[in-house]
N, C-alpha and C positions, 0 to 999 in steps of 0.2 A: 531504532536499532533492532535488528532481528536477533533474538537470543538463541541459546544453545537448544533449548527444548523445542522451539519452533523448527529448527533444522532437523532435529531428531524426528519430530512428528511428520515433517515433509518427506523424509526418507521412508519411515514406517509409521503410519497413523495408529497402528496397534501397540506401539512401544510403550513400556511402563518403566519409568526411571525417575530419579530425582537428582538435583544438583544443588549446590550452595552457591549463591551469589553469581549465577550464570557462569560459573567456573568449569571449564571442560575437564579439569583435572579432578573434580569432585563428583562425577557422575557415579551414581549408584543404580545398578540395574536391578529390577525386581527379580525375584526367583522365577526361573524358567525363561527368562528373556535372553535372546541372543544379542550380545553387545554390538553396537555399530562402532567401527573404528573412529578414533578422534580425527584422523585425516579426512574421512568421508564426511564427518559432521562439519568440520571447518570448511570444506569445499562447498557443501550445500549451504552453509550459513553465508558464505561469500556470495553465492549465486543468488540466494534470496534477497540479500541486502542490495545487490546490484539491480535486481528487478524492482525492488521497492523504490530505490533512488531514481530509477529512470522514469517513474511515474509521478514525480513531484509536481510537475507542471499540471497534471490532471487534478491532483488533490487541491492545488492552489486555485485552479479554475472553478472546481466545484464549490469551494467556499464562497466565491464571488457569485457564481450563478445562483446559489441557494438564497442569496440575499435579494435577488431580483424578484419582482412579481412579473414573471415572463408572460403569462397568459394575458394579464391586463395590458402589458406593454404591446403585445402583438395585436390585441383587439384595438387599442388606441391607434396604433400605426395604420391598421386596416381602415378604420373609420376616418382618420384624419389625413391619410395619404402621406405619413411620415415614415422615417426609418429609424426611429429611436432605439428599438430593440436590437435590430441588426447592428447599429452603430455601437451600442453598449457591449454586445457580444464580441464584436471585432476589437474593441478596446481591451477587453479582458484577455482575449487570445493574444493580443500584442504585448501585454504585460507578462504573460506566461506562455511563451512559445514552446513547441514541442522540441 
């Protein structure tokens, strides 16, 4: 879940504020800070969440890719004339399509 402060910092990386329990109604802006409207924050939060959600397949693939010893698989395939590595990558991609 993308929180309120993530959205604020995406709009203005220099912003200084605090909030309680990720509640937009409790934002306290530090002295000298120009507040960002709640509407703009919520729009940015929705945008960031959609972007994050759209990459779930990539996060899932990476978890599985990281468990493979890919260089050894490639070496063994080259040496043995097999396609174990390609088969495993295609299997993972099949489980987690774009």
